C-alpha positions, 0 to 999 in steps of 0.5 A: 525482412528486417530482424529484430529491433531494426523493425522498429527503426524502419518498418518495411514496405507493405504491398496492398490487396491489388498491387504496389506499394503504399509509397507508390500510392502516396505518390501517385495521390500526390500527382492528382491520381486518387483511384489507388488511394481510395481503394486503399482507403477502403482496404484499411477500413476493413475491420476484419485486418485488425482482428486477425489472430496475429500473435500466434503466427510465424515470425514472418507473419507477425513482422508482416503484420507489424509493418502493416500497422505502422504504415496503416496509422501513419497513413490514417489516423481515424484507424489510432484508436482501434488499433491501440485497443487491439494491442492492449486486448492482448495484454492479458492471456487468451481465454479457453471457452469449452461451449456446449447447446450454447452454454459455457461449461468451462472458461479459463486462462491459456497459460501458453508457453510462448504467452511471454513471446507475445507480449514482448511483440505488443509491446513492440508493436505499441512502441513502433505506432507510439514512434510514428504517431506522436498523438499515440500518448493521448489516445492510449491511456484512456484504453489502458483504463478501459480495458482494466480487467475487473477486480473479480477476474482471474488473479492470472488476468490482473497479474498479466494486465498490471505487469504490461501495463508497468513495462509500458512506463519504461518506453513511455515515461511521460504516461507513468504518472497517470499508469501508476494512478491507474493502478493504485486506484485498482489496487485500492479498490482491492484493498479497502473490500478486504478488510484485515479481519475479514483476512484473518478469518478466512485464515482462520478458517482455512487452518481449522479445515486443514487440521480437521481433514488431517484428523479424519484422514488419519489412518486412511489409504489416500487415493490419488484424486484425494491427492490432487484435490489436496494440492489445491487447498490453502493450508498454513505453509501455503503462501496463498491467500484464503481470501479470494481478493487479497490472493489477488491483491498479494500477487498485484502488491508483490508486482509493485514492489518488484517494479519498484525495486528494478526502476530503483536499482541499476546493475544491482546498485541504487540509481539516485536520480531514478529513485527520486524520480519515482518517489516524486510520482508516488508521492503524488500518487499518494497524495491524490489517492492513499490520503484521501482514503480512509483506513485502507491496510495494504496499499499505503505500503509502496510509499514505505517500500521506497523510503526504506531505499535511502534515509532521506527518502524518508526524511523528505516523506516525514517533512512532506507530512508535517507540512500536511499537518501543520497548514491550516489551508489543507481540510481538517481530515487530510491534516488528520490523517497526515498525523496518523501517518507521521505516528505509524511511520516513526512507529513501525520504519525500523530504517528511520534512525533516533535521531530522526525520530528525536527531530520529529518529536521536536516538531510535534511537541512544539508545535502542540505547545504553541496550539495551547499557547493560541487555543487554551485561554480562548472561547474554544479552549474545551475538548471538541474534535470539530473544532481541534481535530489536527491537534489531537491527531499530532498528540495521538502521532507523539503519544504513539511514537514515545510507545514504540521509541521510549527505549531507544530514545532512553538508549546508551544513557538513561539521564541524558535521555530522561532530561530529553523526554522532560523537556517535550513538557509532556505534562503540560500537553495532558493537563491543557483544558483541550484534553487530548487523553479523552479524545486518542485511542484508549490502547495508546492512552494506557500505554503511554500513561504507563510509560510516563508513569514509570520514568515520572514524566507526567501522571496520567491517571487522574484524567483517564479517571475523571474522563472515563466518568464522563464517556457517555454510552450512545444507544443505537438501533439494530437489526437484532434491537437496541444496543449501548455503544461507548465513543471509544475512537471519537478522532475516527483515526487509524494506523496506516503501518498496522501489521501486513498480513499479505503472504507474499509481498510481506516479505519485501516489508518485514526486513525493515518493519519494527515487530514487537512482542506481547507483554510478559508478567515481568515486563508488566510488573517492571513497566509498574515499578517507578524510576527513581529520581537520583539515579546513580551512573551504575544503576543506569548501567544495569537498567539499560543491561536489562530493559534496552533493546539491542540493535534488533530494537524489538519494542515490547510495549505497543498497541495497534489501532483501536480495531486491532486491540478489540481482536482475538489474541488468536486471530489478531496478528501483531496486536496486544490485547486489551487485559494488558493497557486494563492491568496497567491502569490497574496498578496505578490504584 
């Protein structure tokens, strides 16, 4: 009997039921003696042989069975697919089913101690089959898709299956792109089925329930049963998500982040070549699945994570998005979404240096000026999302970036920073016939207007007032009767890197994420005070000491997506309330 990894390179000889070895039978077959070969074919066609409970047997039995599988698929490839299906079906924990009177009264995962060892054995079996049958890759991928558990299966089942899928990519690298596409596709289904508002509502309900329980149980003796029950409840300090689908998504995103880290690092050091290879695969998945998906909340952070490992990757990703935005051959919706990703990535990724932010702003603004040159005097020189969607998306990306990054752009030398911002000529963009302030999200417009007024870059409030007078309410019918609705997001845009709320996996994102704080009354007062022209160098220094963020780079004036702005301050995470934008607007009058 061969031990360890030697088994993969040389499977042991396997005897058959009626005596002899496979080699002897195949030699007889070559000489024209077909009797034993026909008996062998009959034996191999027995489905019960492939259904033996081989994983939970002694090591000797397991080794013999693995040897049998190797010989089986190499002798008769017709059995390849059933064997692969049998191996992949072991990628999840076994189920324990207790029945009474033909009714299942218990159905749970069996967390046996040697589960990890069983998975190791399954991967050895898969490697053996792949080595002796080159067509394994062709047959394996459809089986991996077919066997993927439904999203309503237990967290443990989904966790084990995704973990084992990612292990397959280590020794079958040609399948990595397809496996990553499969995993991200399933994660997206979980993500879009779990809106961020639902997650926050579930967390708030769990917190309230926990507080009520504590108040009612004060002064009472806790019985042993009560203690056991409370251990299974979600508490504010727990890492479990209150929303069941969010809990599944959190676990799977944690696995995906860990996989990216492990692939990109060798002996604790970043391997540039492996990182670049994985980045290319992830960008391909991003283009195929993430970019066409509207308003996903969390899954897209896999590209955020890998870009945080190397600044060059962040620049490459921004360049990739820029090419998508400016290419007129791309569908308008893809170009608009690319613009949303550019703005959100520049604003939220703390690892992007200011020099890169400036370079991206230059690209965006120069492209917008050229677009205005081509459109502002023609037949289409009017405000229309259908005609100019990518232009409005680029405008919103630039405005959003300025809101987050304006203090860093002015850091060190106020006069030089102001000169740079003035060179962008936002006034021409705001005043053009295409009227981007009418299309962009109101929270972005109001904060952009406040900042540009403070630094005397452009006065937006006259245009904002005119646009507000032109908004026409839309009467819609619902189950509760007719109601009036204002179209406040005609671009149907969103910010893909809004705050990440999944408790476990957010630990990977938070160190690289640009947070912001609510505006204090003092901040609001400072914001409505314009900077006087002709400021002296001493006044520059006082301004920098008082208002410019230091190394931590905490941004104090930052909007979230419009949907987040309409939430209550209690339930929303990292979102400003609309009263700030309204206050800033009123200050201009």
